[in-house]
C-alpha positions as CSV (number, residue, x, y, z in Angstrom):
1,M,63.7,117.0,-73.2
2,A,64.5,116.7,-69.3
3,S,68.2,115.8,-70.4
4,T,68.6,119.3,-72.0
5,Q,66.9,121.2,-69.3
6,W,69.1,119.4,-66.8
7,A,71.9,120.2,-68.7
8,A,70.4,124.3,-68.6
9,T,70.4,124.4,-65.1
10,E,72.0,127.0,-62.9
11,R,73.8,125.4,-60.2
12,L,74.0,126.8,-56.6
13,Q,76.4,125.9,-54.0
14,V,74.7,124.7,-50.5
15,R,75.4,123.1,-47.0
16,V,71.9,120.5,-46.2
17,V,72.3,119.8,-42.6
18,M,70.2,116.4,-42.1
19,V,67.4,115.4,-39.2
20,E,70.0,113.5,-37.9
21,G,72.9,116.3,-37.7
22,M,75.4,115.2,-40.9
23,S,76.1,118.2,-42.9
24,I,76.7,117.6,-46.8
25,E,78.3,120.2,-49.3
26,G,77.2,120.2,-52.8
27,D,75.3,121.9,-55.9
28,L,71.7,122.2,-56.5
29,H,70.8,122.3,-59.6
30,L,67.5,125.0,-60.3
31,Q,65.4,125.1,-63.4
32,P,65.5,128.7,-65.8
33,S,61.9,127.6,-65.3
34,T,59.1,126.0,-63.9
35,A,55.6,124.4,-64.7
36,L,54.0,127.0,-62.1
37,H,56.1,129.9,-63.6
38,E,58.1,131.2,-66.0
39,D,61.0,132.8,-63.5
40,P,63.9,130.8,-62.2
41,E,63.6,128.0,-59.7
42,T,64.5,128.7,-56.2
43,P,66.5,126.9,-53.6
44,L,63.1,127.5,-51.4
45,G,61.5,126.0,-55.2
46,C,63.1,123.0,-54.6
47,S,60.7,121.9,-51.5
48,I,57.8,121.8,-53.7
49,G,56.9,118.9,-56.4
50,P,58.1,114.8,-55.5
51,S,60.0,113.9,-52.4
52,F,63.3,113.8,-53.1
53,F,65.7,116.1,-54.4
54,P,69.6,115.5,-56.6
55,L,72.7,117.3,-55.0
56,S,76.1,117.2,-56.4
57,L,78.7,116.2,-54.7
58,P,82.3,117.7,-54.9
59,S,83.5,114.4,-56.2
60,G,80.9,114.5,-59.2
61,D,79.0,111.8,-57.8
62,V,75.1,112.8,-57.3
63,V,72.8,111.7,-54.6
64,F,69.3,112.1,-54.3
65,L,68.0,113.9,-50.7
66,A,64.7,112.9,-49.0
67,K,62.9,116.0,-48.1
68,A,62.0,114.7,-44.9
69,Q,64.5,114.6,-43.8
70,V,66.1,118.0,-44.3
71,A,66.5,120.0,-41.3
72,A,68.0,123.0,-43.0
73,L,69.3,124.4,-46.4
74,A,72.4,127.1,-46.4
75,Y,73.5,129.0,-49.6
76,Q,74.7,132.6,-50.3
77,E,72.6,134.0,-52.6
78,S,74.4,135.7,-55.7
79,S,74.5,139.5,-56.5
80,D,73.1,139.3,-59.6
81,S,69.8,137.7,-58.3
82,G,68.1,140.9,-58.7
83,S,66.8,141.4,-55.1
């Protein structure tokens, strides 16, 4: 089931700034719903749960970033987000 959910994620292009100053660009994978609610996951929602989150890099590689090492997360909301 988890692999099916991964395939159904919405990708959101982000820039992650780490506490040491390094900036990483890639895609977050947002779930269509979460264990806490039926609404789509948000970038802020990624901060809840496990200590790490996956980020797909432009090269196709996937890295796991420790949330405790993230200083900032920048992204543009899509125009169809409903807000």
